Structures are given as C-alpha cells and as structure tokens.
C-alpha positions, 0 to 999 in steps of 0.5 A: 662740832659736838652739836653736829655729832650729837645730832647724828647720834640722836637720829639713830639711823640704821647702817642699812639706811645710811648705806642705802643712802650712800649707794644712791648718792654715788649712783646719782653722781654716775647718772649725772656723769652719763647724762651730762658730762659725757655728752657735753665732753663728746660735743666739745671734742667734736666741735674742736676737731671740726674747727681744726679741720675747717682751719686746716682746709681754709689755710690750704685754699690760700 
C-alpha cells in the first residue's frame, strides 16, 4: 500500500487534472447509462408488457 501512495505522490498531478479526470469519468458513466442501460431497460419493459398482454388475450380465447 505504501508503494501505491508513493507512486501517486511521485506523479505530482495538479488538482485541476485530477478534478477534470474525475468529472470525465462520471460523465462517461452517465453517457453509458443513457446509451446502453436506459434503452435496454425500456426494451425489456416493453417486451414484458407485450408478453403479458399476449398471454392475457390468449387465455381469454380459450
């Protein structure tokens, strides 16, 4: 653990660089959520509702 902290200290990154990096990382997570998670969840909800309606209408026909 001491070696890692020494490495971090030795790099001497400015607070502006680390702050920018953190903001970009959070932005990447949000972009991934918008581009991947939200459409996938919407698609799964749509398919689940459609399947439920199909099963309900099929049981009424019998």
